[in-house]
C-alpha positions as CSV (number, residue, x, y, z in Angstrom):
1,X,-0.7,16.2,25.0
2,X,1.2,13.0,25.6
3,X,4.0,11.5,23.5
4,X,2.8,8.2,21.9
5,X,5.4,7.3,19.2
6,X,8.6,8.6,17.6
7,X,9.6,7.0,14.2
8,X,10.8,7.6,10.7
9,X,8.5,7.5,7.7
10,X,8.7,4.1,6.1
11,X,8.6,4.1,2.2
12,X,9.3,7.9,2.1
13,X,11.3,7.5,-1.2
14,X,8.6,5.4,-2.9
15,X,5.7,7.8,-2.6
16,X,5.4,11.6,-2.7
17,X,8.1,12.2,-0.1
18,X,10.5,13.6,-2.8
19,X,7.8,16.0,-4.0
20,X,6.8,17.2,-0.6
21,X,10.3,17.3,1.0
22,X,11.0,21.0,0.5
23,X,7.6,21.9,2.0
24,X,8.2,19.9,5.2
25,X,9.6,21.7,8.2
26,X,10.0,21.0,11.9
27,X,6.5,21.1,13.3
28,X,4.7,20.4,10.1
29,X,1.4,18.6,10.9
30,X,0.7,15.4,9.1
31,X,-2.4,13.2,8.8
32,X,-2.8,9.5,9.7
33,X,-4.9,7.5,7.2
34,X,-5.7,3.8,7.8
35,X,-5.1,1.6,4.7
36,X,-7.2,-1.4,5.4
37,X,-6.7,-2.9,2.0
38,X,-2.9,-2.7,1.9
39,X,-1.7,-6.0,0.5
40,X,1.7,-5.7,2.2
41,X,0.6,-4.9,5.7
42,X,-2.8,-5.6,7.2
43,X,-2.2,-2.8,9.9
44,X,-1.0,-0.2,7.4
45,X,-1.2,3.4,8.5
46,X,-0.2,6.0,5.9
47,X,1.1,9.5,6.5
48,X,-0.1,12.4,4.4
49,X,0.9,16.0,4.0
50,X,-2.0,17.8,2.3
51,X,-2.9,15.5,-0.5
52,X,0.5,13.9,-0.8
53,X,1.2,10.4,0.6
54,X,4.6,10.5,2.3
55,X,4.8,6.9,3.3
56,X,3.8,4.8,6.4
57,X,4.2,4.3,10.1
58,X,6.8,1.5,10.2
59,X,5.3,-1.9,10.5
60,X,6.9,-2.6,13.8
61,X,5.1,0.4,15.3
62,X,1.7,0.4,13.7
63,X,-0.5,-2.3,15.2
64,X,-1.9,-0.4,18.2
65,X,-2.2,2.9,16.2
66,X,-4.1,0.9,13.5
67,X,-6.6,-0.4,16.1
68,X,-7.3,3.2,17.4
69,X,-7.9,4.4,13.8
70,X,-10.2,1.5,13.0
71,X,-12.3,2.4,16.1
72,X,-12.7,5.9,14.7
73,X,-10.3,7.7,17.0
74,X,-8.0,9.4,14.4
75,X,-9.0,12.8,16.0
76,X,-7.2,11.8,19.2
77,X,-3.8,11.9,17.5
78,X,-1.6,14.8,16.4
79,X,1.4,14.0,14.1
80,X,4.3,16.4,13.6
81,X,7.6,16.4,11.8
82,X,10.2,16.5,14.6
83,X,13.5,15.8,12.7
84,X,14.8,16.5,9.2
85,X,18.2,15.1,8.3
86,X,19.2,15.9,4.7
87,X,22.4,13.9,4.9
88,X,20.6,10.6,5.9
89,X,19.3,7.8,3.6
90,X,15.9,8.9,2.3
91,X,14.2,6.4,4.6
92,X,15.7,8.1,7.6
93,X,15.5,11.7,6.6
94,X,12.2,12.6,8.2
95,X,11.2,11.6,11.7
96,X,7.8,12.2,13.3
97,X,6.3,12.3,16.7
98,X,2.7,11.0,17.2
99,X,1.0,12.6,20.2
100,X,-2.3,11.8,22.0
101,X,-4.2,15.1,22.3
102,X,-5.6,16.2,25.6
103,X,-9.4,16.6,25.6
């Protein structure tokens, strides 16, 4: 696999992040979900753990990823929790890596 993106989870404190927080560990796999009808960001890509929405890929990083998802290539990506910092501001507590899977 190839590294594609490293970022925090934007909006973590506004969605289900607080509910899912204790279940997240280093290496936990997350799901990318395109939100084409998001009124705040036309390129919105949400992050889910099971059925809980954790937040979003930050706006400054989501345009290219959004294009891949719109073309039906979500299965190309693997998303993993790579950093947990309990002392940080909630928006900076969880960081993820997005990888491109090897076929």
